[in-house]
C-alpha positions as CSV (number, residue, x, y, z in Angstrom):
1,M,17.3,-9.3,-38.3
2,R,19.5,-6.4,-39.2
3,S,21.1,-4.3,-36.5
4,I,20.4,-0.6,-36.0
5,K,23.8,0.1,-37.4
6,D,23.1,-1.7,-40.6
7,R,19.8,0.1,-41.0
8,L,21.4,3.5,-40.6
9,N,24.1,2.6,-43.1
10,T,21.3,1.8,-45.6
11,L,19.7,5.1,-45.0
12,Y,23.0,6.8,-45.4
13,R,23.5,5.1,-48.9
14,Q,19.9,6.0,-49.9
15,S,20.5,9.7,-49.1
16,E,23.1,9.8,-51.9
17,T,20.3,9.1,-54.5
18,E,18.2,12.1,-53.5
19,A,18.2,15.3,-55.6
20,E,20.5,17.1,-53.3
21,K,23.3,14.8,-52.6
22,P,25.6,15.6,-49.7
23,T,29.1,16.9,-50.5
24,E,32.1,14.7,-49.8
25,L,32.8,16.8,-46.7
26,E,29.2,16.3,-45.5
27,K,29.3,12.6,-46.2
28,S,32.5,12.2,-44.2
29,A,31.0,14.1,-41.3
30,I,27.9,11.9,-41.3
31,R,30.1,8.8,-41.4
32,R,32.3,10.1,-38.6
33,N,29.3,10.8,-36.4
34,L,27.8,7.4,-37.0
35,E,31.1,5.7,-36.2
36,R,31.6,7.9,-33.1
37,M,28.2,7.1,-31.8
38,F,28.7,3.3,-32.1
39,D,32.2,3.5,-30.7
40,Q,30.8,5.4,-27.7
41,K,28.0,2.9,-27.3
42,D,30.7,0.1,-27.0
43,K,32.6,2.1,-24.4
44,I,29.6,2.8,-22.3
45,F,28.7,-0.9,-22.5
46,A,32.3,-1.8,-21.3
47,K,32.1,0.7,-18.5
48,T,28.7,-0.6,-17.4
49,E,30.2,-4.0,-17.2
50,I,33.0,-2.7,-14.9
51,E,30.4,-0.9,-12.8
52,K,28.4,-4.1,-12.4
53,K,31.6,-5.9,-11.4
54,E,33.2,-3.3,-9.0
55,M,30.6,-0.8,-7.9
56,Q,29.9,-0.8,-4.2
57,P,28.8,1.8,-1.6
58,L,31.5,4.0,0.0
59,E,30.5,2.8,3.4
60,G,31.4,-0.7,2.3
61,L,35.1,0.4,2.1
62,V,35.4,3.2,4.6
63,P,33.8,3.0,8.1
64,G,31.2,5.8,8.3
65,Q,27.8,7.1,7.4
66,W,25.9,9.5,5.2
67,I,24.6,12.6,6.8
68,N,21.7,14.5,5.3
69,T,22.1,18.3,5.1
70,T,20.0,21.0,3.6
71,F,22.3,21.1,0.6
72,G,22.7,17.4,0.0
73,D,24.2,14.4,1.6
74,I,27.8,14.3,2.9
75,F,29.8,11.3,4.0
76,R,31.5,11.2,7.4
77,A,34.2,8.6,8.0
78,E,35.0,7.9,11.7
79,F,38.2,6.5,13.2
80,T,39.5,6.3,16.7
81,Y,43.2,5.6,17.5
82,N,44.2,4.3,20.9
83,L,47.1,6.4,22.1
84,D,48.4,3.6,24.2
85,E,49.6,2.0,21.0
86,L,52.8,2.9,19.2
87,Y,52.6,5.0,16.1
88,G,55.7,3.7,14.2
89,N,58.3,3.9,17.0
90,L,56.6,6.9,18.7
91,D,54.9,6.5,22.0
92,M,51.9,8.8,21.5
93,R,51.0,8.6,25.2
94,Q,53.8,11.1,25.8
95,I,51.6,13.9,24.4
96,F,49.8,13.9,27.8
97,E,53.2,14.8,29.4
98,I,53.2,18.0,27.5
99,S,51.3,20.8,29.2
100,A,48.9,23.0,27.3
101,S,50.6,26.1,28.8
102,S,54.0,25.0,27.3
103,I,52.4,24.5,23.9
104,A,50.7,27.9,24.2
105,E,54.0,29.5,25.2
106,N,56.1,27.8,22.4
107,F,53.6,28.8,19.6
108,K,52.5,32.1,21.1
109,L,48.9,31.1,21.4
110,E,46.4,33.4,23.2
111,D,43.4,31.0,23.6
112,M,44.9,27.6,24.2
113,H,44.0,26.1,27.6
114,K,43.9,22.3,27.1
115,M,45.1,19.7,24.7
116,E,41.5,18.9,23.8
117,S,40.9,22.4,22.4
118,I,43.2,21.8,19.5
119,L,41.5,20.8,16.2
120,F,43.9,19.2,13.7
121,I,42.8,19.9,10.1
122,D,43.8,18.8,6.6
123,T,42.0,19.1,3.3
124,E,42.0,17.3,0.0
125,T,41.1,19.6,-2.9
126,T,40.2,19.6,-6.6
127,G,43.5,21.4,-7.3
128,L,46.9,21.9,-5.7
129,A,47.4,25.5,-6.8
130,G,44.5,27.0,-4.8
131,G,42.4,29.8,-6.1
132,S,38.7,30.5,-6.1
133,G,37.9,27.6,-8.4
134,T,39.5,25.0,-6.0
135,V,37.1,23.1,-3.8
136,A,37.9,21.1,-0.7
137,F,36.0,17.8,-1.4
138,M,37.4,16.2,1.8
139,I,38.0,17.9,5.1
140,G,39.7,15.8,7.8
141,L,39.5,16.8,11.4
142,G,41.3,15.2,14.4
143,W,41.3,15.8,18.2
144,V,42.4,14.3,21.4
145,E,39.5,12.8,23.4
146,D,40.2,10.9,26.7
147,N,43.0,8.5,25.9
148,S,42.3,8.4,22.2
149,F,42.8,10.5,19.0
150,V,39.6,10.8,17.0
151,V,39.5,11.5,13.3
152,H,36.4,12.4,11.3
153,Q,36.7,12.9,7.5
154,Y,33.9,14.8,5.7
155,F,33.5,14.0,2.0
156,I,31.2,15.3,-0.7
157,S,30.2,13.0,-3.6
158,Q,28.9,16.0,-5.6
159,L,30.5,19.5,-5.8
160,N,27.2,21.2,-5.2
161,H,27.0,19.6,-1.7
162,E,29.9,21.7,-0.6
163,E,27.8,24.3,1.3
164,G,26.2,21.5,3.4
165,M,29.6,20.2,4.5
166,L,30.9,23.7,5.3
167,E,27.8,24.5,7.4
168,Y,28.2,21.2,9.3
169,I,31.9,21.7,10.0
170,A,31.2,25.3,11.2
171,R,28.9,24.0,13.9
172,F,31.3,21.3,14.9
173,A,34.3,23.7,15.1
174,E,32.6,25.7,17.8
175,N,33.9,23.1,20.3
176,F,37.6,24.1,19.7
177,T,39.7,27.3,20.0
178,C,42.9,26.3,18.2
179,L,43.8,24.8,14.8
180,A,46.8,22.6,14.1
181,S,47.8,22.0,10.5
182,F,50.8,21.4,8.2
183,N,51.1,24.4,5.9
184,G,47.5,25.3,6.8
185,K,48.2,29.0,7.2
186,S,49.3,29.3,3.6
187,Y,46.9,26.8,2.0
188,D,44.1,25.0,3.9
189,V,42.7,27.8,6.0
190,P,42.7,30.6,3.4
191,L,41.1,28.1,1.0
192,L,38.4,27.1,3.4
193,N,37.7,30.7,4.4
194,S,37.3,31.7,0.8
195,R,34.9,28.8,0.2
196,Y,32.8,30.0,3.1
197,I,32.7,33.5,1.7
198,M,31.8,32.2,-1.8
199,N,29.0,30.2,-0.3
200,R,27.7,33.3,1.5
201,L,28.7,31.9,4.9
202,V,30.7,33.4,7.7
203,P,34.4,32.2,7.6
204,V,34.9,29.9,10.5
205,F,38.6,29.8,11.1
206,E,39.7,33.5,10.8
207,D,39.9,34.1,14.6
208,F,41.3,30.7,15.6
209,D,44.8,30.4,17.2
210,H,46.8,28.4,14.7
211,I,49.7,26.0,15.1
212,D,51.3,25.5,11.6
213,L,53.6,22.6,12.1
214,L,55.5,23.1,8.9
215,H,57.5,26.1,10.0
216,P,58.9,24.8,13.3
217,S,59.5,21.4,11.5
218,R,61.7,23.2,9.0
219,A,63.5,25.1,11.7
220,L,64.3,22.0,13.7
221,W,65.0,19.4,11.0
222,K,66.0,21.1,7.7
223,Y,69.7,20.5,8.4
224,S,69.3,16.9,9.3
225,L,66.7,15.5,6.9
226,R,66.6,15.5,3.1
227,D,63.3,17.5,3.3
228,C,60.6,18.4,5.8
229,K,57.6,16.9,4.0
230,L,55.1,15.3,6.3
231,K,55.8,11.8,5.0
232,T,59.5,12.3,5.5
233,L,59.0,13.3,9.1
234,E,56.8,10.3,9.5
235,A,59.4,7.9,8.1
236,E,62.6,9.4,9.4
237,L,61.5,10.5,12.9
238,M,58.7,8.0,13.7
239,G,59.8,5.0,11.7
240,L,56.4,4.7,10.0
241,Y,56.1,3.8,6.4
242,R,52.7,3.8,4.6
243,D,51.8,0.9,2.5
244,G,49.5,1.6,-0.5
245,D,49.4,5.3,0.0
246,I,48.5,7.6,-3.0
247,P,50.7,10.5,-4.0
248,G,49.2,13.8,-3.1
249,E,49.5,15.2,-6.6
250,L,47.2,12.4,-8.0
251,I,44.4,13.1,-5.6
252,P,42.5,15.7,-7.6
253,Q,42.6,13.4,-10.7
254,V,41.2,10.5,-8.6
255,Y,38.4,12.6,-7.3
256,F,37.3,13.7,-10.8
257,E,37.5,10.1,-12.0
258,Y,35.2,9.3,-9.1
259,L,32.7,12.0,-10.1
260,E,32.6,10.6,-13.6
261,S,32.5,6.9,-12.8
262,G,31.2,6.5,-9.2
263,L,34.0,3.9,-8.5
264,V,35.2,4.2,-4.9
265,D,38.2,1.9,-4.9
266,R,40.8,4.7,-5.3
267,I,38.8,7.1,-3.2
268,E,39.5,4.7,-0.3
269,Q,43.2,5.5,-0.8
270,V,42.4,9.2,-0.5
271,F,40.7,8.7,2.9
272,F,43.8,6.7,4.0
273,H,46.2,9.4,2.9
274,N,44.2,12.2,4.6
275,R,43.7,10.2,7.8
276,F,47.4,9.4,8.3
277,D,48.4,13.0,7.5
278,I,46.2,14.1,10.4
279,V,47.5,11.5,12.9
280,T,51.0,12.2,11.9
281,M,50.4,15.9,12.7
282,L,49.8,14.9,16.3
283,G,53.1,13.0,16.3
284,V,54.9,16.0,14.8
285,L,53.5,18.3,17.5
286,L,54.8,15.8,20.2
287,L,58.2,15.6,18.6
288,I,58.5,19.4,18.3
289,M,57.6,19.9,21.9
290,Q,59.9,17.2,23.1
291,S,62.7,18.7,21.1
292,V,62.4,22.2,22.3
293,Q,62.1,21.0,25.9
294,T,65.3,18.9,25.8
295,V,68.7,20.5,26.5
296,V,70.8,17.3,26.5
297,P,72.9,16.7,23.4
298,D,71.0,15.1,20.5
299,R,72.5,12.1,18.8
300,D,72.4,14.1,15.6
301,P,74.5,17.3,16.1
302,L,72.6,19.0,13.2
303,K,69.5,19.0,15.3
304,D,71.4,20.7,18.1
305,Y,72.6,23.2,15.6
306,A,69.0,23.9,14.5
307,K,67.9,24.3,18.1
308,G,70.8,26.7,18.7
309,R,69.5,29.0,16.0
310,I,65.9,28.6,17.1
311,F,66.6,29.7,20.7
312,Q,68.9,32.5,19.3
313,K,65.8,33.9,17.5
314,K,63.8,33.5,20.6
315,K,66.4,35.5,22.5
316,D,67.0,32.6,24.9
317,I,70.7,33.1,24.7
318,E,71.6,30.6,27.4
319,R,69.8,27.7,25.6
320,S,71.2,28.8,22.3
321,I,74.8,28.7,23.7
322,Q,74.3,25.3,25.2
323,H,73.1,23.8,21.9
324,F,75.9,25.3,19.9
325,K,78.3,23.9,22.5
326,N,76.7,20.5,22.1
327,V,77.5,20.7,18.4
328,L,81.1,21.6,18.9
329,H,81.6,18.6,21.2
330,S,80.3,16.3,18.5
331,N,81.9,14.7,15.4
332,I,81.0,17.2,12.7
333,T,82.4,18.3,9.4
334,I,84.9,21.1,9.2
335,S,82.5,23.4,7.4
336,R,79.8,22.8,10.1
337,R,82.4,23.4,12.9
338,I,83.4,26.7,11.4
339,V,79.8,27.9,10.9
340,T,79.0,26.9,14.5
341,L,82.1,28.6,15.9
342,L,81.0,31.8,14.2
343,E,77.4,31.5,15.4
344,L,78.5,31.0,19.0
345,A,81.2,33.7,18.8
346,A,78.5,36.1,17.6
347,L,76.4,35.3,20.7
348,Y,79.3,35.8,23.0
349,K,80.0,39.2,21.4
350,K,76.4,40.2,21.7
351,E,76.5,39.3,25.4
352,K,79.8,41.3,25.7
353,M,81.7,38.1,26.6
354,F,84.6,39.2,24.4
355,D,87.3,36.8,25.8
356,K,85.2,33.8,24.8
357,A,84.3,35.3,21.4
358,V,88.0,36.1,20.6
359,E,89.0,32.5,21.5
360,L,86.4,31.1,19.0
361,W,87.5,33.5,16.3
362,R,91.0,32.3,16.8
363,Q,90.0,28.7,16.7
364,T,88.1,29.4,13.4
365,I,91.1,30.8,11.6
366,E,93.3,28.0,12.9
367,I,91.0,25.5,11.1
368,D,90.7,27.4,7.8
369,Y,90.5,30.9,6.3
370,S,87.5,32.9,7.5
371,Y,86.9,36.4,6.3
372,S,84.3,37.0,9.0
373,A,86.5,35.8,11.9
374,L,89.5,37.9,10.7
375,V,87.4,41.0,10.3
376,E,85.9,40.5,13.8
377,L,89.4,40.1,15.2
378,A,90.5,43.3,13.4
379,I,87.6,45.1,15.0
380,Y,88.3,43.7,18.4
381,Y,92.0,44.6,18.4
382,E,91.4,48.1,17.0
383,H,88.5,49.2,19.3
384,F,88.9,47.1,22.5
385,E,92.7,46.4,22.8
386,K,93.7,49.6,21.0
387,N,96.3,47.5,19.2
388,G,96.5,49.0,15.7
389,D,99.3,46.8,14.5
390,K,97.4,43.6,15.4
391,A,94.2,44.9,13.9
392,L,96.1,45.8,10.6
393,E,97.6,42.3,10.5
394,M,94.1,40.7,10.8
395,A,92.7,43.0,8.2
396,Q,95.5,42.2,5.7
397,K,95.0,38.5,6.2
398,A,91.3,38.9,5.5
399,Q,92.2,40.8,2.3
400,A,94.7,38.2,1.2
401,G,92.2,35.4,1.3
402,L,89.4,37.1,-0.6
403,G,88.4,35.7,-4.0
404,G,88.5,37.9,-7.1
405,Y,84.8,38.4,-7.4
406,K,83.9,39.6,-3.9
407,Y,83.8,43.3,-4.8
408,K,81.9,44.4,-1.8
409,E,84.2,42.8,0.7
410,Q,87.2,44.0,-1.2
411,A,86.1,47.6,-1.0
412,E,85.2,47.3,2.7
413,I,88.5,45.7,3.7
414,E,90.5,48.1,1.6
415,K,88.8,51.0,3.3
416,R,89.5,49.4,6.8
417,I,93.2,48.7,5.9
418,N,93.8,52.3,4.7
419,R,92.3,53.7,7.8
420,L,94.3,51.4,10.0
421,K,97.5,52.3,8.2
422,R,96.8,56.0,8.8
423,K,96.0,55.3,12.5
424,V,99.2,53.3,13.0
425,A,101.3,55.9,11.3
426,K,100.2,58.6,13.7
427,T,101.4,56.5,16.7
428,K,104.9,56.2,15.3
C-alpha cells in the first residue's frame, strides 16, 4: 500500500498535465510545503515519544498540590525547614536571639512587631528586564513559624491563570505586615503591583514595610566579597554551595519550554532555585543583624571598615570611630590604611576633636603623599593655630604632589597659597 506522502506526490505530478500548469515558483512552493509538513510530522512523532518516556505530573517531582481558583488551577509547593539544623555553617536558631524591635530600628520599620510578621518573597518571571509584558509565573513566600521556616511556592502552568494566583496570594498576605526581599524594592514588588493593576485587582504590597536585603548587604560586604549576589553571600558567608542549581538568566527560557512541551524535569530546578533564594534571605537577615550588633573586631578588617561607614551615615559616631580603629589595628594594605586614617580624621574633626584629627593627618602624610591630609593641615594651622608659615608649608607640599591633570585642585591650592603668602607678608 502506498503511503500518504506517495499519493500526494502523484497528485503533484498530475497537476502539471492540467491546462494551467503551475509556474516554477509555484511548484517549488508546493514542494516545500509538502516537505515541511512531513518533516514536522516526524518531529511531532519524535516529541511524542519523548513525552511518553518522560512526562510525569509536577507533584511527582515537587511536593505540593493543585489548588482550584476561579481563574484556573495553580500549583502550591510546600516545604518546611527545621531551624535547629545548620544551613551551611550558619546556625539559623540564632534568628530567635534577634528581637523584632532591633530589626525594626535597624531597617526603620513602622509596623514590625514580631519575627512572624515578616513575609519573605521572591519571584521567577518570564523576563528579567521587567515591564508590563513580564509575568511572575512563580511566587515564593517564606515565613517563620514556631521553630521552623515554611516556604510555599505558587506556580501557574498557563499564563491566563495569573489572576487566580494573585488573588490567592492577596488573601494569604493579610497575615503579614512586612516584606523581606533581595532587590524586591526595585524589581519584585513593582512588578507584582503592576500585575495586580493589569488584572484589575488592588495592589497588595504597596503599604507593606519592606526590608530589601540587597542594600545593607552591599553596604556591609562590598569591600570584602567579589560581589554581593545572593549566591555569593550564601557561599562565602554561610559555606553553602548549591548542587544542580539553574542559572537565573535561563529560567524564563525553561518556563517557555515547559509551556510548549509540558515537560517538568527542568521546572523542578526552578522550584529548587527559588526555594533556596528564599531560605538564604532569612540567613542574610540574620547575618546583617549579627554584624550591626557586634562591636568586637572582625577577622576581616574590610568588614569593620564597611561598618565604620555605615554607622557614620547613621550618625552613630562612637560606633563608627570604634570600627575604624579596629581597621587601623589590623593588617591592611597601605592604601586602605590611608583611606581609613582620612575617614577617622574627618569624624574627629566633625566632633571638634582636633588634636586627634591632626595626629591622623600627620600619620597619613608620613605614609605617603595625601592632598586631602595636607590641605586639612593647612586649614588647621591657618585658622586654629594662626600659624601662617606652617599653613603655607602644608599648602605648598600639597601643590607639589599634584598631578598635571587635576585642574580643579590646582586652581584651589593656587588660590590658597596666594592668600597665605599675602597673609604671611602682612605679619612681617
